[in-house]
MARBA-3410 file (N, C-alpha, C, O; in Angstrom, 1 decimal):
81
11.6,-92.1,153.8,10.1,-91.8,154.2,10.1,-92.8,155.7,10.7,-93.8,155.8 ~ 9.4,-92.2,156.6,9.4,-92.7,157.9,7.6,-93.0,158.2,6.7,-92.3,157.6 ~ 7.5,-94.0,159.0,6.0,-94.3,159.2,6.0,-95.1,160.9,6.9,-95.9,161.2 ~ 5.1,-94.7,161.5,5.0,-95.2,162.7,3.8,-96.3,162.8,2.7,-96.1,162.6 ~ 4.4,-97.5,163.2,3.9,-98.9,163.0,3.2,-99.3,164.4,3.7,-98.8,165.4
2.1,-100.2,164.4,1.6,-100.8,165.5,1.8,-102.4,165.3,1.6,-103.1,164.3 ~ 2.2,-102.9,166.4,2.3,-104.6,166.4,1.1,-104.9,167.3,0.9,-104.4,168.4 ~ 0.2,-105.9,166.6,-1.1,-106.2,167.1,-0.6,-107.3,168.4,0.5,-107.5,168.8 ~ -1.8,-107.9,168.8,-1.4,-108.8,169.7,-0.9,-110.1,169.3,-0.3,-110.8,170.1 ~ -1.2,-110.4,168.1,-0.6,-111.9,167.3,1.0,-111.4,167.0,1.7,-112.3,166.8
1.4,-110.2,166.9,2.8,-109.8,166.6,2.7,-109.2,165.1,3.7,-109.1,164.5 ~ 1.5,-109.0,164.6,1.6,-108.7,163.1,1.7,-107.1,163.1,1.2,-106.4,164.0 ~ 2.5,-106.7,162.2,2.8,-105.3,161.8,2.5,-105.0,160.2,2.9,-105.6,159.2 ~ 1.6,-104.1,160.3,1.1,-103.9,158.9,2.0,-102.6,158.4,2.3,-101.6,159.0 ~ 2.3,-102.8,157.2,3.2,-101.4,156.5,2.1,-100.7,155.9,1.2,-101.4,155.4
2.1,-99.3,155.9,1.3,-98.5,155.0,1.5,-98.7,153.7,2.6,-99.0,153.2 ~ 0.3,-98.5,152.9,0.3,-98.7,151.5,1.5,-98.0,150.7,2.2,-98.4,149.8 ~ 1.4,-96.7,151.4,2.7,-95.6,150.6,3.8,-96.1,150.8,4.7,-95.9,150.0 ~ 4.2,-96.9,151.9,5.4,-97.3,152.2,5.6,-98.8,151.5,6.8,-99.1,151.0 ~ 4.7,-99.6,151.4,4.7,-100.8,150.5,5.0,-100.5,149.0,5.9,-101.0,148.4
4.1,-99.4,148.4,4.4,-98.9,147.1,5.7,-98.5,146.9,6.3,-98.8,145.9 ~ 6.4,-97.5,147.9,7.6,-97.1,147.7,8.7,-97.9,147.6,9.7,-97.7,146.9 ~ 8.6,-98.9,148.3,9.6,-100.2,148.2,9.2,-101.2,147.2,9.8,-102.2,147.1 ~ 8.2,-100.9,146.6,7.8,-101.8,145.6,7.4,-103.5,146.3,7.6,-104.5,145.6 ~ 6.9,-103.4,147.4,6.4,-104.7,148.0,5.0,-104.9,147.9,4.1,-104.0,148.0
4.7,-106.3,147.6,3.4,-106.8,147.3,3.1,-107.8,148.3,4.0,-108.1,149.2 ~ 1.9,-108.2,148.4,1.2,-109.4,149.3,2.0,-110.7,149.1,2.1,-111.1,147.9 ~ 2.5,-111.3,150.2,3.3,-112.3,150.1,4.6,-112.3,149.9,5.3,-113.3,150.0 ~ 5.1,-111.1,149.7,6.5,-110.9,149.8,7.2,-111.1,151.1,6.6,-111.0,152.1 ~ 8.5,-111.4,151.0,9.0,-111.7,152.3,10.1,-110.6,152.7,10.8,-110.1,151.8
10.2,-110.4,153.9,11.2,-109.5,154.4,12.1,-110.2,155.3,11.7,-111.2,155.8 ~ 13.4,-109.6,155.6,14.1,-110.2,156.5,14.3,-109.3,157.6,14.6,-108.1,157.4 ~ 14.1,-109.7,158.9,14.3,-108.4,159.9,15.5,-108.9,160.7,15.8,-110.0,161.1 ~ 16.2,-107.7,160.8,17.7,-107.9,161.4,17.7,-106.7,162.5,17.4,-105.5,162.2 ~ 18.1,-107.1,163.5,18.8,-106.3,164.5,19.9,-105.6,164.2,20.8,-106.3,163.7
20.0,-104.3,164.5,21.3,-103.5,164.3,21.6,-102.6,165.4,20.7,-102.4,166.3 ~ 22.5,-102.0,165.4,23.0,-101.1,166.4,22.0,-99.8,166.5,22.1,-99.0,167.5 ~ 21.2,-99.6,165.5,20.5,-98.4,165.4,18.7,-98.8,165.6,17.8,-98.1,165.6 ~ 18.8,-100.1,165.8,17.4,-100.9,165.9,17.0,-101.9,164.8,17.8,-102.7,164.3 ~ 15.8,-101.9,164.4,15.4,-103.0,163.9,15.4,-102.5,162.2,15.1,-101.4,161.7
15.9,-103.6,161.5,16.0,-103.3,160.0,15.3,-104.2,159.3,15.6,-105.4,159.3 ~ 14.2,-103.8,158.4,13.5,-104.8,157.6,14.0,-104.4,156.2,14.1,-103.2,155.9 ~ 14.2,-105.5,155.3,14.6,-105.3,154.2,14.1,-106.7,153.3,14.1,-107.8,153.7 ~ 13.8,-106.4,152.0,13.1,-107.4,151.4,14.1,-108.8,151.1,15.3,-108.7,150.7 ~ 13.4,-109.9,151.2,14.2,-111.1,150.9,14.1,-111.5,149.6,13.1,-111.5,149.0
15.4,-112.1,149.1,15.4,-112.6,147.7,15.3,-114.2,148.0,16.2,-114.9,148.5 ~ 13.9,-114.8,147.5,13.8,-116.3,147.7,13.7,-116.8,146.1,13.2,-116.1,145.2 ~ 14.2,-117.9,146.1,14.1,-118.6,144.6,13.4,-120.1,145.1,13.6,-120.6,146.2 ~ 12.4,-120.5,144.1,11.9,-121.7,144.2,12.8,-122.7,144.0,13.7,-122.5,143.2 ~ 12.7,-123.8,144.8,13.5,-125.1,144.7,12.8,-126.3,144.3,11.9,-126.6,145.0
13.1,-127.1,143.0,12.5,-128.2,142.5,13.4,-129.3,142.7,14.6,-129.3,142.4 ~ 12.8,-130.4,143.3,13.6,-131.7,143.5,13.2,-132.3,142.1,12.0,-132.6,142.0 ~ 14.1,-132.5,141.2,14.1,-133.3,140.2,13.6,-134.9,140.4,14.2,-135.7,141.2 ~ 12.5,-135.2,139.7,12.2,-136.7,139.7,13.0,-137.4,138.3,13.5,-136.7,137.4 ~ 13.0,-138.7,138.5,13.5,-139.1,137.0,12.7,-138.7,135.9,13.3,-138.2,135.0
11.5,-138.8,135.9,10.8,-138.3,135.0,11.2,-136.8,134.3,11.2,-136.5,133.1 ~ 11.4,-135.9,135.5,11.6,-134.6,135.1,13.0,-134.7,134.5,13.1,-133.8,133.7 ~ 13.9,-135.4,134.7,15.3,-135.2,134.4,15.2,-135.8,132.8,15.9,-135.4,131.9 ~ 14.4,-136.8,132.6,14.3,-137.3,131.2,13.7,-136.2,130.5,14.2,-136.1,129.3 ~ 12.8,-135.3,130.8,12.3,-134.4,130.2,13.3,-133.3,129.6,13.2,-132.7,128.6
14.3,-133.1,130.7,15.4,-131.9,130.6,16.4,-132.8,129.2,16.7,-132.2,128.2 ~ 16.7,-134.0,129.5,17.4,-134.7,128.5,16.7,-134.6,127.2,17.4,-134.2,126.2 ~ 15.5,-135.0,127.1,14.9,-134.7,125.8,14.8,-133.6,124.9,14.8,-133.6,123.7 ~ 14.8,-132.4,126.0,14.6,-130.9,125.4,16.3,-130.7,125.1,16.7,-130.0,124.1 ~ 17.1,-131.2,125.8,18.5,-130.9,125.3,19.0,-131.7,124.0,20.0,-131.3,123.4
18.5,-132.8,123.8,18.5,-133.6,122.8,18.2,-132.9,121.5,18.9,-132.8,120.5 ~ 16.8,-132.4,121.8,16.0,-131.8,120.7,16.9,-130.6,120.2,17.4,-130.6,119.0 ~ 17.1,-129.8,121.1,18.1,-128.5,121.0,19.2,-128.7,120.3,19.6,-127.9,119.5 ~ 19.8,-129.7,120.6,21.2,-130.2,120.0,20.9,-130.6,118.6,21.7,-130.5,117.7 ~ 19.9,-131.0,118.3,19.5,-131.5,116.7,19.2,-130.4,116.1,19.8,-130.2,115.0
18.4,-129.5,116.8,18.1,-128.1,115.9,19.3,-127.4,115.8,19.6,-127.0,114.6 ~ 20.1,-127.0,116.7,21.5,-126.2,116.4,22.4,-127.1,115.5,23.0,-126.5,114.7 ~ 22.4,-128.4,115.6,23.4,-129.1,114.6,22.8,-129.0,113.1,23.6,-129.0,112.1 ~ 21.4,-128.8,112.8,20.9,-128.8,111.6,21.0,-127.4,111.2,21.1,-127.1,110.0 ~ 21.0,-126.3,112.0,21.2,-125.1,111.8,22.7,-124.8,111.5,23.0,-123.9,110.6
23.5,-125.5,112.1,25.1,-125.2,111.8,25.2,-125.7,110.3,25.8,-125.1,109.4 ~ 24.5,-127.0,110.1,24.8,-127.5,108.6,24.4,-126.5,107.6,25.1,-126.0,106.7 ~ 23.0,-126.0,107.9,22.7,-125.2,106.8,23.3,-123.7,106.7,23.3,-123.1,105.7 ~ 23.8,-123.3,107.9,24.6,-122.0,108.0,25.9,-122.0,106.9,26.2,-121.1,106.1 ~ 26.6,-123.3,107.1,27.8,-123.6,106.3,27.7,-123.6,104.9,28.6,-123.4,104.2
26.3,-123.8,104.4,26.2,-124.1,102.8,26.2,-122.6,102.1,26.1,-122.6,100.9
END
């Protein structure tokens, strides 16, 4: 699919709805713009959220792991019977 796009005075490019739909793009998705020998390449960016764990959050993980271990331990004992 090809489309002619216009860059406005702020440098904003609008992708036509048909093109966004064909590529599965939604509002707030990010794209990587890369220059190639053929011109400009736009491709979807994969972004992952980053969480910096506080001591409290680490304790939550520890408690969840301990609870899971106790459930799994109880399950293994009952399975053995």
